[in-house]
N, C-alpha and C positions, 0 to 999 in steps of 0.2 A: 775426391770424388766428384765429379761433375753432377749438378742437380738435372732432373728431366727437362727443366726449361733450357738449360745451357746445351744439353745434347740436342734439344730440337732446334734452337736457334744458332748453334754453332758458336756461342759466346765462348770467352776465354774462361779457362777454369778459375774458380774463387780461389783466392790466396795469392794471385798474382798482383799484388798491390805495389804500385809505385807512386812515390811522392812527386808530386808535379811541382812545376816552379811557377810562382806567381809573381807577376810584375807589379811593382807599386806605380799607381798613376796619380795618386793624390795624396795630400798631407793626412787624409783621413786613413789612408792605406796604411802609411807609415806608423800612425798612432795605433791602430789596430795590430800590426805585427809586432811592434816595439815590447808589448807587454811579455813578461817571462810566462813560460808555460809552467806554472807552479802546480797545476793540478796533474800529476802523473797518472796514467792509466794503471789499473790494479793489475797486480800480477797474475791474479787468479781469472776465473771466468767473468764474462761479461754479466751485467745485472740481467736477471731474468725479466721476461716482459711482464708488465703490469696492466690493469684494466683501465686506469686513468693516468697518463703519463704526466700531466700537470699536478697530480696530488703529491704534497710533500717536496715539491721541486721548485727551484728558482727558474727564472727564464732569462734567455740571452738579450743582452741590450746591445744594440747595434750602434756602435761608436760613430760611425759615419752618419746616420740619422741625427744622433744626439748632437753632432757638430754642426749641423744645418740649424738645429733648434737653438743651440746656445749663440750661434752668430745672430740669428734672428732676435732673440732676446737682447742682445747687446745692442742692436740698431734700434729696437722698440723702446727700450729703456723703461723706467718707471714702474708702474703696478702691473702693466701689460708685459713687460720683460720679465718681472719676478713670477709670473704665473706661467710664462712660458719655460723658465727654468726649472720650475716645479715638476713639469713632465718629461723633462729631457733625458731622464733615466728610466723611462717606461720601456718595456720589450716590445719589439716591433718586429714582424717577419722580414726575412731577406727573400727577395724576388729573383728567381733565376728565370728572366723573361726572355732571353735570347742566348744563343750559344755562347756568345762572347762574354756574357755575364759569368760563367763558369769559371773563367781564368781571371776576369776582372775586366773592366772597360771604364770609359770616361765618366759613367754613372755611379762607380763605386768599385770597391774591392771585390775580389773572387772568393768562391765558396770555401776554399782551403783556407784563406786568411780569415774569413769569418769563423770557421770552426776552431782554428787555432786560438783566436780571441775568446771563443766560448770556454775553451779549456781553461784559459787563464782567469776567467770569471768564475769558474766553479768553486764553491767553498767547501773545503773538506770532503765530508761523505753526502753532503746534499746534492741530489741529482739536479742536473740542469737541463732544461728543455731548449731545443735550437729549433725554431720555426723556420721552415723554408717553403716558398711557393713554387710549385712545378707548374709552368705556364709557357708552353711553346709548342702546342699542338699544330700539325699542319692545317692550314686553313682556320687558324685561331679566330675566335670572335667573329664568327660568320654573319651575325646579324647587326653588327656594329663596325665602325671604321677606325675609331680613335686608338684601339688597342689591337689592331690586326698585327699579326705575327710576321716572321720572316720566312717561314716555311709554307710552300703551297700544299694544297690538298691534292697531292699526286702521290703515286708510289715512290717517286724519288724523294719527296718531302718525307713520307713516313720513314724511309730509310735513313735518311738524316736524323730524323728525330730519336729513332731508336739508337743509333750508333754514335752520332755526335753529340746529342743532348742527354738522353736518359742513361746510357751506358757509361758516358764521361762522370755524369753526376754519381752514379753508382759506385764506380771505380773510387772516388773520392770518399764517399760516406763509408765505404767498406774498408777503409784503413783501420787497422787495429788502434791506432792512437785515439779513434773517436768512439770506440765501442761502449764507453760508459756514459756518453751523451744520450739523452733522450730526444731523437730528432723527429719532430713532427712535421709531415709535409701535407700542405693543402694542395689536393690535386685538381688542376686544370680548371680555374674559375670559368664559369658561363658555359662550359663546353657542353656537358651532357643536358643541362636544362635547355640549351637551345634547341636539341633535338626533340624536345617534349612540345615546345610551342612554335616553333619556327621552321618546321618541317616543309613548308610551302616556299620558302626562300631558296632559290637555286643554289646559292653559295653554301647553305647549310645542307641540302640534299648533297652536294658534291663532298662536302667535309664529313657527313655522318659516318662512313664506314671508318675512316681514319680516326675520328674521336672515340669510337667504340674500341677499336683495335690499340689505339694510342694509350687509352686510360688503362685498359688491361694490361698492357705491356709495362707500363709505369708501375702499376701496383704489384706485379710479379717481381720485377727487378727490385723493387724497393723492399718488398717483403723479404726477398732473400738476404738482404743486409743483416736484419735480426733485430736492429734497435730503432728501427724506423716505423712510425705510428702514422699511417696515412688516413686522411680525413678527405672525403670527396666534396667538392662544392655542390651545394644544393640551393643555389639561387636565394631567394628571399620571399617573404610572406605575400609581398605585393607582385610577384612574378607566378609563383606556382601554387599559392594557397587554394585556388578554387578546385572544387573537388575533380573536375574534368581535367585539370593539370595536374594535381597531387598524386592521384592514383597512377596515371601513366608515368610519372617521374619515379615513383617507388619501383614499379614493374621494370623500368629502364635500368635503375641503378641495380636491382637484383639480377637482371639479365647480363650486365657487363661484369659485374662482381663475380657472378657464377661461371663466367667464361675464363677467369683467372685459374691458375694451377691451384692456389691456395684458397680459393673459394672466398668464403665469408671470413676467413682468417686473414685476408690480404688487407682488410680495412679494420680501423679502430673506431670509425664512425664517420660524420657528416659535419661540414661546417657551412652555416649559413650567413647571409648579409655580407659576403665578401666585398669590400670596397663600395659598399652601399650604405644608406643612410635611414633604412626603415628602423623605426625606434624599437627599443627592446620591449617596451610596454607602453599601452595608451593608458593612463591612470583614470581617466574620465570617460572612457568609453567601454562597453561591453556589447556583446552580440545578443541585444535584447529588443524589446519593442519600444518605439516612441509613439505613444497612443497605440494604434493598430498597425503602425509600420514598422518592420524589421529595420533596424539600424544599419544593418549590412547592405540594404538596398540604396543608400545614400550614393550620390554621384562618385564620391571620392573612392569609396570601397567597391561599388559596382557588383554587389552580391557576393564578394569575397569575405567570408567570415573571419579569416586570419587577419586581425587587424594589426598585429605585430610579430616580432620575432620569437616571442616566447609562444604565442599561439602556434607559429609556423612549426617550431621545432616539436612541439608536443604531438601535433598533427601528424608530420613527418615520421617521428619515432614509432607511432601506433602502425603506420601503413607499412612500414620496414619491417618491423617484427611480423606483421601478418605476412609478409612476402617470404619470411625464412631467415631473416637476419636474426643473430641472437640478441636476447634482451640486454646483454652487456654493452651494446654499441652505445656510444656517447655523442654528445653535440656540442659544438663549439659555435659561438656566435662573435662575428666581428663588431666590436662596439666602438671602433675607432672614429666614427663620425656619426653617430645615430643619437647623440644626447639631446640636440634641440632644445637647449636651454636659452639663457639671455631674456631680455625684457619682453618678448613676444611669446613667451613660452605661456600657455594658458595654466590658470591656479585653480580652476574649478570647473565643474561640469556646466554647460550652457543652460539656460533657463528658456531658451527659445522652443517653441512647438513647431516650428518649421524644420524638417529633416535635415536638409542640406545646410542650413544656417546652424542648427544644433551641433552637427558633426564638425563644420568648419570652425566653430567657436571652442570646441571641446578638444580637438585632436592636437597633440604636440608635434606631429609631422606637419611642418608648415610648407611643403611643397604643392604646387599647383596641380600635381598629379602624381600618382605613386610610380609611374614609369619614367619619371624625370631622375636620370642618374647622374648626370654629368656635373661635376663641382657645384652641388646645389647650395645656392645662396640661403644663409640663415642656419646651417648645420652646426653642430657643436660636438665636440669630443664627448663620448659616451663613458659608460662604466670602464675603469681602469681595469687593466688584465689582471685577472684573478682565477684561481683554481677552484673547482666545485663550488661555483656561487650559490647561496641558499636563496630560497623563495619560490623555486619554480620546478617542484619535483616532477611534474609530468614532463618536462622538457629534457630530463636527463642530461643535464649539462655538465660536460668535463670541465668547461673553462669559459671566461670571456677573454678574447684574444685582439689584439691589434694586428690583423693581417695587412691591411692596408696602412702603411705608416702615414699618420696625419700630415698633411702638407704637401703630399705628392698629388700631383694634377692626375684627374681622369682623363683629360684629352684637351687639345687646343681650342681656343675660341675662333680662330681662323686657320687658313691653310698655312703650315709651316714646313718648308722643305726638309726631309731627313732621309737617312739611310737605314732606318729601322723597320720599315715596311708600315709605319703607321700614317693613317690618313685623317683628313679632317671630317668630323661627324658633326652635322647641323645641331645634333642634341647638344652640343657643347658651345653653341652660339647663344648668347642671352637674348639676341633679336630676334630669333627664329620662332615663329608659331608652328609648332609640330602638330601634324595630322595625327602622329602616334599618341598625343596628349589630348585630342579632341579640339585641336586648334589653339590649345594655349602656349604661352611662351615657355621656353625650356627651364627658365629659372636658374641657369647657370651663371657663374660668375665670369665678369669680363676678364680680358688680358691674360688667359691661361696659357701655360706652356704645353709642350707634348705630354702625353701620359706618361707618368712615371717620374717626370721632372719636379723639382723643388718648386712650390707655389706658395711664396710667402704671405701673400694677401690671404689666401685660403687658410693658412696656419693660424694667422692673427684671428680670424673669424672663429675658427674652430675652438681656439683658447677662450675667447670672449664668451662664447655661447655653450661652454662647457656644462654638462649637466650628468652626475653631480659637479656643482661649481668646484673649481681648483681650490682645495683647502678645506672642503668639506668631507 
């Protein structure tokens, strides 16, 4: 029997599952596909839904990413190479950043190949989480250029998003072979947050109705699969932490989720800091007074009381529950690049009585400005992926995850011709003094490739500046 959604949209009835053919494009594809599928699906019913899909589960290790890490370690050699190898088997998300990624392209193997490899990794009865990023909205990334997408913000673009992208992904995920995997989907990074803060930007105005419709469509279709847990991207503390951003964001999230057929049941929670470097915690700073001056009034924080991601997730959770979301919603934090360790990490609170000096000497976030997002120089690996991390009860954390695979570029340092719809963004140019950053330099690394491409110099830096340090 077709669901109401399927009757309304004229989608094919569920149960029509066809095993697609995946073309091997790289040696990594062969390695992924060669492993025998030792974890057979159960003969009985699929696992019932759980509150936290990460609890008691392993996570999928992307062999394609691991191969890049291992090759980089071999080239580096010595102690740095050893540190690289030590993180080569950490779980990272698989990005479906354009339609061709579904079947596989020059950037890596397709979705089905990854899912088959996930089955091969599953150990006995231990559940396995497969992290996938849904990221191809019409008019994607309307306020930046480096990660613009392939689909225009038009009715035709929306039609292609639904049929060629979301429906194609759902058809694969809905294969009974994968029903015992816990599939966690990060939903459209930067999309809904852009509608909160960049509504005056003409491109965002054009994209807005498609963002709303596309996110709702994706949530409904993924929810129909049954074993997909969707987490909506909720930017980061330095973007939405201010009350006049945070409250409208929670209202927008509630409005979009409320427009789905499954309502609040269509989401498992929210994910913050995706592909960003806002620290998990600022150990030497609190939202208190320095003398008679609020610390939040420092130039770096600009009256934003959410200094870090644990502040933001706790703040967001309270707002979402007030908007009607169930108290069971969980938060994920992308900790792939927010460690800020290495020799420049502060080891104590500043003793200065000048506010900006006090903050600048105390903060572990070493960026010139919290809006500096592209390949930030000095960043490091953060907390390793883990389920139900302790110590932050008000944040209601389901897991620390590596949504952005460390070593993948945010955008190119200069114009690079390509057929992926990606453009040069000056925020990725280390020589550019950006008005968005108060005239400060971007702090981006030089010689960066297109977004999503392997950037070995960045990976070496992230390993060197890891916090906790590798081995701790």
